[in-house]
C-alpha positions in Angstrom: 167.2 8.7 -36.0 166.2 12.3 -35.7 169.3 14.6 -35.6 167.9 16.6 -32.7 167.2 13.4 -30.7 170.7 12.2 -31.5 172.1 15.5 -30.2 170.1 15.1 -27.0 171.4 11.6 -26.5 175.0 12.8 -27.0 174.6 15.4 -24.3 173.0 13.0 -21.7 175.6 13.9 -19.0 174.7 14.1 -15.3 174.3 17.4 -13.7 176.6 18.9 -11.0 175.6 17.2 -7.7 174.1 18.9 -4.7 174.3 22.4 -3.4 177.2 23.8 -1.5 177.4 25.7 1.7 180.4 28.0 1.4 182.4 30.2 -1.0 185.6 28.9 -2.5 187.3 32.2 -3.4 187.4 35.6 -1.9 184.6 37.9 -3.1 185.4 39.9 -6.2 187.2 43.1 -5.5 185.2 46.2 -4.7 186.2 47.8 -8.0 184.8 44.8 -10.0 181.6 44.8 -8.0 181.2 48.5 -8.4 181.7 48.2 -12.2 179.1 45.4 -12.3 176.6 47.5 -10.3 177.0 50.4 -12.6 176.2 48.3 -15.7 172.9 46.4 -15.8 173.1 42.6 -16.3 172.0 42.5 -19.9 171.7 39.0 -21.3 173.1 38.4 -24.7 171.5 35.6 -26.8 172.8 32.1 -26.9 174.4 32.6 -30.3 176.1 35.8 -29.1 177.5 34.0 -26.1 178.9 31.1 -28.2 180.5 33.5 -30.7 182.0 35.6 -27.9 183.5 32.5 -26.3 185.2 31.5 -29.5 187.0 34.9 -29.4 187.6 35.2 -25.7 188.4 31.7 -24.7 186.1 31.9 -21.7 183.6 29.1 -20.7 179.9 29.8 -21.4 177.1 30.1 -18.9 173.6 29.8 -20.4 170.5 30.6 -18.3 167.6 28.6 -19.7 164.3 30.2 -18.6 160.7 30.6 -19.4 158.9 34.0 -19.4 156.2 32.7 -17.0 158.6 31.0 -14.6 158.5 32.5 -11.1 161.6 30.7 -10.0 163.4 32.2 -13.0 162.4 35.7 -11.9 163.5 34.9 -8.4 166.9 33.7 -9.6 167.3 36.8 -11.8 166.6 39.1 -8.8 168.2 37.3 -5.9 171.2 35.6 -7.6 172.1 37.2 -10.9 171.1 40.6 -9.4 173.8 40.2 -6.8 176.7 42.5 -7.5 179.4 39.9 -6.7 177.8 37.2 -8.8 177.3 39.6 -11.7 181.0 40.8 -11.5 182.2 37.2 -11.3 180.1 36.0 -14.2 181.1 38.9 -16.4 184.8 38.4 -15.6 185.0 34.6 -16.0 182.3 33.6 -18.5 180.6 34.5 -21.7 176.9 34.3 -20.9 173.5 34.2 -22.6 169.9 33.2 -22.2 167.7 30.7 -23.9 163.9 30.9 -23.7 162.8 27.2 -23.6 159.3 28.1 -24.6 160.5 29.6 -28.0 159.7 27.1 -30.7 160.5 29.4 -33.5 164.0 31.0 -33.1 166.6 28.8 -34.6 170.2 28.3 -33.7 172.9 26.6 -35.6 175.0 24.8 -33.0 177.5 21.9 -33.5 176.2 21.2 -37.0 172.6 21.1 -35.9 169.8 23.6 -36.5 167.5 23.6 -33.5 164.9 25.9 -32.1 165.5 27.5 -28.7 163.1 24.9 -27.2 164.9 21.9 -28.8 168.3 23.3 -27.9 167.2 23.9 -24.3 166.1 20.3 -24.0 169.3 19.1 -25.8 171.4 20.9 -23.2 169.6 18.9 -20.5 166.9 21.3 -19.3 164.0 19.4 -18.0 162.5 22.4 -16.3 163.3 26.0 -15.6 165.4 27.6 -14.4 168.4 25.6 -15.6 171.9 26.9 -15.8 174.2 25.2 -18.3 177.9 25.5 -18.5 179.8 24.9 -21.8 183.5 25.1 -22.5 184.9 27.6 -25.0 184.1 25.2 -27.9 180.5 24.7 -26.8 181.1 21.3 -25.3 178.9 20.4 -22.3 180.5 20.7 -18.9 177.5 20.4 -16.5 174.2 22.0 -15.5 172.4 23.3 -12.4 168.8 22.2 -12.4 166.3 24.5 -10.8 166.7 27.5 -8.5 170.0 27.7 -6.6 170.3 30.1 -3.7 173.0 32.8 -3.8 175.6 31.0 -1.7 175.2 27.7 -3.4 175.2 29.2 -6.9 178.3 31.3 -6.1 180.2 28.1 -5.2 179.1 26.3 -8.3 180.1 29.2 -10.7 183.4 29.5 -9.0 184.0 25.7 -9.4 183.5 26.1 -13.2 184.9 29.6 -13.6 188.1 28.9 -11.8 188.7 25.8 -13.9 188.8 23.6 -10.8 186.5 21.1 -12.5 189.5 20.0 -14.6 191.4 18.9 -11.6 189.0 17.8 -8.9 185.4 16.7 -8.5 182.8 19.0 -7.0 182.8 17.3 -3.6 186.6 17.7 -3.3 186.3 21.4 -4.3 183.7 21.9 -1.6 185.8 20.2 1.0 188.9 22.3 -0.1 186.9 25.4 0.0 185.6 24.7 3.5 189.2 23.9 4.7 190.5 27.2 3.2 188.2 29.3 5.4 
């Protein structure tokens, strides 16, 4: 069996269910939001994000995109361009981007050598945008398929970034968040 296909089968884990309606934590403090606003959201590469996570111990957020994708551009502007999201992601994650149309750039990941395109598919991307969450060691946590609006995306990144996914399922997290308001 092809090693890349085997890798894809290993990662066949369901995506995080549904979109949420409310925020689970208070917004990042004004100082963190200001710091994020003063520094543009520059996307490291996939390899840089994985290497940084090994050192920092943070989970990894990977934005899988295509240069032609209008929904990807919308998400960059409306979601990742939000100061609070940017501050939260920078504080709680190592992050990077992966161009799913790139069939040439190669990555060595978990004893496999895959192109960006193969790796994007192995991580579960069936379209763009797809946001993939990995733990510090590069193990799959979950993914968000497609465009997520700001409010829903914020709740999902807080679920992963807070570590709540270790203790409760997403629906419980949503319910607890709604009760805490």
